C-alpha positions as CSV (number, residue, x, y, z in Angstrom):
1,M,170.1,111.5,149.9
2,S,172.1,111.1,146.9
3,G,170.7,111.2,143.2
4,I,170.8,107.7,143.0
5,D,168.8,107.5,146.3
6,R,166.3,110.0,145.4
7,T,165.7,108.2,142.0
8,F,165.6,104.8,143.2
9,R,163.1,105.7,146.4
10,H,161.1,107.6,143.6
11,A,160.9,104.2,141.6
12,V,160.1,102.3,144.1
13,G,157.2,104.6,145.4
14,L,155.8,104.5,141.5
15,L,155.8,100.7,141.2
16,A,153.8,101.1,144.6
17,T,151.3,103.1,143.3
18,A,151.1,101.1,140.2
19,L,150.0,97.9,142.0
20,I,147.3,99.6,143.7
21,A,146.1,101.8,140.5
22,A,146.5,98.4,138.0
23,A,143.5,96.3,140.4
24,G,140.9,98.7,138.3
25,T,142.7,97.2,134.9
26,V,142.6,93.7,135.3
27,V,138.9,93.1,136.4
28,L,136.1,95.9,137.3
29,T,136.5,96.6,140.9
30,A,133.5,98.6,142.0
31,A,130.3,96.9,143.8
32,T,126.5,96.8,143.6
33,A,124.2,99.4,144.7
34,S,122.5,99.1,148.0
35,A,119.7,97.3,148.8
36,E,116.6,98.2,150.0
37,E,115.7,99.6,153.5
38,Q,114.1,97.3,155.6
39,S,111.9,97.8,158.6
40,P,112.2,96.9,161.1
41,C,115.8,96.7,162.0
42,P,117.7,94.4,160.5
43,D,119.7,91.7,162.3
44,R,122.8,93.0,160.2
45,Y,123.8,95.5,157.9
46,V,127.1,94.4,155.3
47,L,129.0,97.8,154.5
48,A,131.5,97.1,151.6
49,V,134.2,99.1,149.9
50,D,135.4,98.2,146.8
51,G,138.8,98.6,145.8
52,T,140.5,101.0,142.6
53,K,137.9,101.2,139.7
54,N,138.2,100.0,136.2
55,F,139.1,102.9,133.8
56,D,135.2,102.2,132.1
57,S,133.1,102.4,135.7
58,P,132.6,106.3,136.9
59,D,133.3,104.9,140.1
60,S,133.3,102.3,143.1
61,I,130.2,100.8,142.3
62,D,130.3,97.7,139.7
63,P,128.6,94.5,140.2
64,D,131.7,92.4,138.6
65,S,133.9,93.0,141.2
66,P,135.5,90.6,143.5
67,L,133.6,91.9,146.5
68,A,130.1,91.9,144.8
69,E,130.7,88.4,144.5
70,I,131.6,88.2,148.4
71,S,129.3,90.5,149.5
72,A,126.6,88.8,147.5
73,R,127.0,85.7,149.6
74,Y,125.5,87.8,153.0
75,R,122.3,88.3,150.9
76,A,119.5,86.8,153.3
77,P,116.4,87.3,155.1
78,G,117.6,89.7,158.4
79,T,120.8,91.5,156.0
80,I,120.7,94.1,154.5
81,V,123.9,94.6,152.2
82,E,125.2,98.1,150.9
83,H,128.1,99.4,148.9
84,I,129.9,102.6,149.8
85,R,129.9,104.6,146.2
86,Y,133.4,106.7,146.3
87,P,135.7,107.9,143.3
88,A,137.9,105.0,143.7
89,V,141.0,106.4,141.5
90,V,145.2,106.5,142.5
91,V,145.9,109.0,139.9
92,P,144.0,111.9,138.5
93,L,143.6,110.6,134.5
94,P,141.8,112.5,132.3
95,D,138.5,111.5,130.8
96,S,138.8,108.4,133.3
97,G,135.2,108.1,133.8
98,S,134.8,109.3,137.5
99,S,132.6,112.3,136.5
100,D,132.9,115.4,138.6
101,E,135.8,113.8,140.7
102,E,137.9,112.7,137.7
103,A,140.7,115.3,138.8
104,I,141.1,113.7,142.2
105,A,144.0,110.9,143.3
106,Y,144.5,108.4,145.8
107,D,144.5,110.6,148.8
108,R,141.4,112.6,148.1
109,S,139.6,109.2,146.9
110,K,140.9,107.7,150.0
111,E,139.2,110.7,151.7
112,V,135.5,110.5,150.4
113,G,135.4,107.0,151.2
114,H,136.1,107.1,154.6
115,Q,133.4,109.9,155.1
116,R,131.0,108.2,153.2
117,L,131.6,104.7,155.2
118,R,131.6,106.9,158.8
119,E,128.6,108.6,157.9
120,T,126.4,105.4,156.6
121,I,127.8,103.7,159.6
122,K,126.8,106.7,161.9
123,V,123.3,106.8,160.0
124,R,123.1,102.8,160.6
125,H,124.0,102.6,163.9
126,S,121.8,105.3,165.2
127,S,118.3,104.5,163.5
128,C,119.2,100.3,164.3
129,P,121.8,100.1,167.3
130,D,121.3,96.3,168.2
131,S,122.0,95.7,164.1
132,E,125.3,94.1,163.9
133,L,127.7,95.9,161.2
134,V,130.0,93.9,159.1
135,I,132.2,96.1,156.9
136,L,134.1,94.9,154.6
137,G,137.2,96.3,152.1
138,Y,138.8,94.7,149.1
139,S,142.5,96.8,147.8
140,Q,142.0,100.5,148.3
141,G,138.4,100.1,149.9
142,A,140.5,97.6,152.6
143,S,142.6,100.7,153.2
144,I,139.7,102.6,153.7
145,A,137.7,100.3,155.8
146,G,140.5,99.7,158.2
147,D,141.4,102.9,158.7
148,V,137.2,103.8,159.7
149,L,137.7,100.7,162.3
150,A,140.6,101.7,163.6
151,E,139.2,105.3,164.0
152,I,136.0,103.5,165.6
153,A,138.0,101.2,167.9
154,A,139.6,104.9,169.4
155,D,136.5,106.6,169.5
156,G,134.5,104.4,171.0
157,S,131.4,105.6,168.3
158,V,130.0,101.8,168.0
159,P,130.7,99.3,170.8
160,P,133.1,96.5,169.5
161,Q,130.9,94.0,170.1
162,Q,128.6,95.6,167.6
163,I,131.1,96.0,164.6
164,R,133.5,93.8,162.8
165,G,135.8,93.9,159.8
166,I,137.2,91.4,157.0
167,L,139.3,93.5,154.6
168,Y,140.7,91.3,151.5
169,S,143.8,92.6,150.3
170,D,144.9,95.7,152.4
171,P,147.4,97.7,151.1
172,R,148.0,98.6,155.1
173,D,148.3,95.1,156.3
174,I,151.7,93.5,157.8
175,R,153.5,93.5,154.3
176,G,151.3,95.8,152.4
177,V,152.6,98.0,149.6
178,E,151.5,101.3,151.8
179,T,153.4,99.4,154.9
180,R,156.3,98.7,152.9
181,F,156.9,101.6,150.4
182,P,155.3,104.5,152.7
183,G,155.8,108.1,151.6
184,E,154.5,110.4,149.3
185,V,154.8,109.1,146.1
186,I,153.6,111.9,144.1
187,P,151.6,115.0,145.1
188,G,148.1,113.7,145.9
189,V,149.1,110.0,146.2
190,T,150.7,109.2,149.6
191,L,151.3,105.8,151.0
192,G,150.3,105.6,154.4
193,G,152.4,103.4,156.2
194,G,151.0,100.1,158.2
195,R,148.5,99.7,160.3
196,D,147.4,97.3,163.0
197,N,145.3,99.3,165.5
198,F,141.5,97.9,166.0
199,G,141.5,97.4,169.5
200,T,138.7,95.1,170.4
201,I,137.1,95.1,167.7
202,D,137.3,91.7,165.6
203,V,138.8,92.5,162.2
204,Q,140.3,89.5,159.7
205,R,142.5,90.3,157.3
206,I,142.6,87.8,154.0
207,C,145.8,88.1,152.1
208,I,146.8,85.2,149.2
209,E,150.5,85.1,149.8
210,G,152.2,86.4,146.9
211,D,149.6,89.0,146.1
212,A,151.8,92.1,146.0
213,V,148.9,94.7,146.9
214,C,149.0,92.9,150.9
215,D,152.0,90.6,150.7
216,S,154.5,92.5,148.5
217,V,158.5,92.2,148.2
218,T,161.0,94.6,148.7
219,P,164.6,95.1,146.9
220,G,166.4,94.0,150.5
221,E,164.4,90.5,150.2
222,S,164.9,89.2,146.3
223,D,167.0,90.7,143.5
224,E,163.6,89.9,141.6
225,W,161.4,91.6,143.8
226,L,160.0,94.0,140.7
227,K,159.0,91.0,138.6
228,E,157.6,88.9,141.8
229,N,155.4,91.6,142.8
230,V,153.8,91.9,139.3
231,T,153.4,88.5,138.5
232,G,152.0,87.9,142.0
233,Y,149.9,90.7,141.8
234,L,148.4,89.6,138.2
235,L,147.8,85.9,138.9
236,L,146.6,86.6,142.5
237,H,144.7,89.9,143.0
238,T,141.3,88.9,141.6
239,D,141.1,85.5,142.9
240,Y,139.8,86.7,146.8
241,P,136.1,85.1,146.0
242,D,137.8,81.3,145.6
243,Y,140.3,81.8,148.3
244,T,139.8,79.8,151.3
245,P,141.7,80.8,154.3
């Protein structure tokens, strides 16, 4: 690979990383705290995984995020809504408010979110096997939630009729930024490529056309790909609470 090719590849990768990271700079992107437990078992648990945190937020928990508004619509008798706490970072910025995990980056952030979502699913399904599990994910959280749903589809740990997912602006969607610009960007930040292996689990992907996180433009498609990605992201990425597919 020539020096020019390497420089171009690095620039594209940095753009992809910036699109994911910027989710937290346009709007606060974490979610509300867990709902109180109820007894007996509820009809359903709604488990929400938010996107990249705002610089002023300690982690993924923030009541002003798009997914907080979306998940609030599920609150009703017989339903418990919980939000998964994880670092929700992309690059390890100093004094970013991510407490004891502020030195980590995207790969480790996703690992923590993945582990905590899987643990919560295991506990809820073990204690209430007849309760439906609804998994919501937004942006970085959609990447995490989709990975977990694909893993469950493969291992069968939850029957497919008991679990479903809704992924908002999934970076690993068919045209997502992780799908179209895969590979390591910098140490600790790896874009994992596409993912569409949910088996018979009902997974709905919601993507606003032009939102560069889930519908990115490549250099081969447009000479204005950079401008289109940045503009589309800024205008559309936080519109999901008001978007009707």
